[in-house]
C-alpha positions in Angstrom: 121.6 57.7 -119.4 120.9 60.6 -121.8 120.7 64.1 -120.5 118.2 66.7 -121.6 118.0 70.3 -120.4 114.7 72.0 -119.8 115.2 75.7 -120.4 113.5 76.9 -117.3 114.2 77.5 -113.6 110.5 77.1 -112.8 110.3 74.0 -110.5 106.7 73.4 -111.4 107.5 73.0 -115.1 110.5 70.8 -114.3 108.4 68.5 -112.0 105.7 68.3 -114.6 108.0 67.3 -117.5 109.8 64.8 -115.3 106.5 63.1 -114.5 105.5 63.0 -118.1 108.9 61.7 -119.2 108.9 59.0 -116.6 105.8 57.5 -118.1 107.6 56.9 -121.4 111.2 56.6 -120.6 113.4 56.0 -117.5 116.8 56.4 -119.2 116.7 60.1 -119.8 117.8 62.5 -117.1 116.0 65.8 -117.2 117.7 68.8 -115.6 116.7 72.5 -115.4 118.7 75.6 -115.8 119.7 75.4 -112.2 122.4 72.9 -113.4 123.8 75.7 -115.6 124.1 78.8 -113.5 126.3 80.4 -116.2 123.3 80.5 -118.6 121.5 83.8 -118.0 117.9 84.8 -118.9 117.0 84.4 -122.5 114.8 87.2 -123.8 111.5 86.0 -125.3 111.3 88.3 -128.3 109.1 86.2 -130.5 105.6 87.1 -131.5 104.3 83.5 -131.1 104.6 80.7 -128.6 106.5 78.6 -131.1 109.0 81.3 -131.9 109.7 81.9 -128.2 110.0 78.1 -127.5 112.4 77.6 -130.4 114.5 80.7 -129.5 115.0 79.4 -125.9 115.6 75.8 -126.9 118.3 76.7 -129.5 120.0 79.1 -127.1 120.2 76.5 -124.3 121.3 73.7 -126.6 124.1 75.9 -128.0 125.3 77.1 -124.5 125.0 73.7 -122.8 126.0 71.4 -125.6 123.1 69.1 -124.8 119.6 68.6 -126.3 117.3 71.2 -124.9 113.6 71.5 -124.4 111.8 74.8 -124.0 108.2 75.8 -123.9 106.3 79.0 -124.1 102.7 79.0 -123.0 100.0 81.4 -121.9 96.4 82.2 -121.4 94.4 83.5 -124.4 91.2 85.2 -123.3 88.3 85.5 -125.8 87.1 88.8 -124.4 90.6 90.3 -124.6 91.1 89.2 -128.3 93.4 86.4 -127.3 95.5 88.3 -124.9 97.5 88.1 -122.7 98.9 85.3 -124.9 102.7 85.5 -125.3 102.7 88.2 -122.6 101.0 86.1 -120.0 104.0 85.8 -117.7 104.6 89.6 -117.7 101.0 90.9 -118.2 101.3 93.2 -115.2 104.7 94.5 -116.3 106.9 92.3 -114.0 107.9 88.9 -115.4 106.7 86.0 -113.3 104.6 87.9 -110.7 101.7 85.5 -110.8 99.6 87.3 -108.2 99.9 90.7 -109.9 99.1 89.1 -113.3 96.1 87.4 -112.0 94.7 90.5 -110.2 95.1 92.6 -113.4 93.4 90.0 -115.6 90.5 89.7 -113.3 90.1 93.5 -113.1 90.2 93.7 -116.9 87.3 91.2 -117.4 85.3 92.1 -114.3 82.4 93.4 -116.4 82.4 90.4 -118.8 79.3 88.2 -118.1 79.9 84.6 -117.1 78.7 83.3 -120.4 81.4 85.2 -122.3 84.4 84.4 -120.2 85.8 81.7 -122.5 89.6 81.2 -122.7 92.2 78.6 -123.5 95.7 77.8 -122.4 98.1 77.3 -125.3 101.6 75.8 -125.2 104.4 75.3 -127.8 107.1 72.9 -126.8 110.4 72.7 -128.7 113.3 70.4 -128.8 116.6 71.7 -130.2 119.9 69.8 -130.6 123.4 71.5 -130.5 123.6 70.5 -134.2 120.7 72.9 -135.0 118.0 70.2 -135.5 114.6 71.2 -134.1 111.1 70.0 -133.5 108.2 72.1 -132.2 104.7 70.8 -131.1 101.7 72.5 -129.7 98.9 71.7 -127.2 95.8 73.6 -126.0 93.2 73.4 -123.2 89.9 75.1 -123.6 87.9 76.4 -120.7 86.4 79.4 -118.9 87.5 82.0 -116.3 85.8 82.3 -112.9 85.7 85.5 -110.9 87.9 84.6 -107.9 90.8 82.3 -107.4 90.2 78.7 -106.1 92.8 76.1 -105.3 96.4 76.1 -104.2 98.0 73.8 -106.8 99.5 74.8 -110.2 100.8 78.3 -110.9 100.1 81.3 -113.1 96.4 81.6 -114.0 95.5 78.1 -112.8 93.3 79.3 -109.9 90.8 81.1 -112.2 90.7 78.6 -115.1 88.1 75.8 -115.3 88.7 73.3 -118.1 85.8 72.7 -120.5 83.4 70.2 -119.1 84.9 70.4 -115.6 83.8 72.1 -112.4 87.2 72.6 -110.7 90.0 75.0 -111.6 93.3 73.6 -112.7 94.7 74.8 -109.4 92.2 72.4 -107.6 93.3 69.3 -109.7 95.8 66.8 -108.4 99.1 66.9 -110.4 98.3 63.7 -112.4 94.8 65.0 -113.2 96.3 68.3 -114.5 99.0 66.5 -116.5 96.5 64.4 -118.3 94.6 67.3 -119.8 96.8 70.4 -119.6 98.1 72.3 -122.6 101.7 71.8 -121.5 101.1 68.1 -120.7 99.7 67.6 -124.2 102.6 69.4 -125.9 105.2 67.7 -123.7 103.7 64.2 -124.3 103.8 64.9 -128.1 107.5 65.8 -127.7 108.6 62.9 -125.6 109.0 60.4 -128.5 111.5 62.7 -130.2 113.3 63.3 -126.9 113.9 59.6 -126.3 114.2 58.7 -130.0 116.7 59.4 -132.7 116.3 63.2 -132.6 116.9 63.4 -128.8 119.9 61.1 -129.1 
């Protein structure tokens, strides 16, 4: 069995990629950074999702000696000129405080009319090998923002994001429904052939 490290300690992301990987391959074991406690936080200093994903993937591949997958993703709001973008996870100032990030975002667009609350989720997913080889792919999901959170699934901005053509937030979707359309699901599915093919080996 091959082993690939997903450069995150976020259990939601790990579970999501495991589900997607299982659809295409049952011989690759995916582990998160909890398997490598000696690897500390990797600063996301890039200015784009792709830069951050590659930075993390290369760092983890080098430190673990295994193929590594990393993603950087975020919410890009039309009324905020594409922000919070790469700053989505730390929009309120504290990295990973989903509730604070959500409250701040809703406050910032409280005066924006419903017809102008367009947004999209974007994700760049990267695979890096200890040898330095790399591949990066991207996925997006267009939609709109509602005024108050709905649903208990997902994480981040999911409770206020309704995908284009839908009526439920991504936090109201079942995991398999979200995987089928999500920005991260699309990017990870595009990356899986490389993970289980020659590059990942």
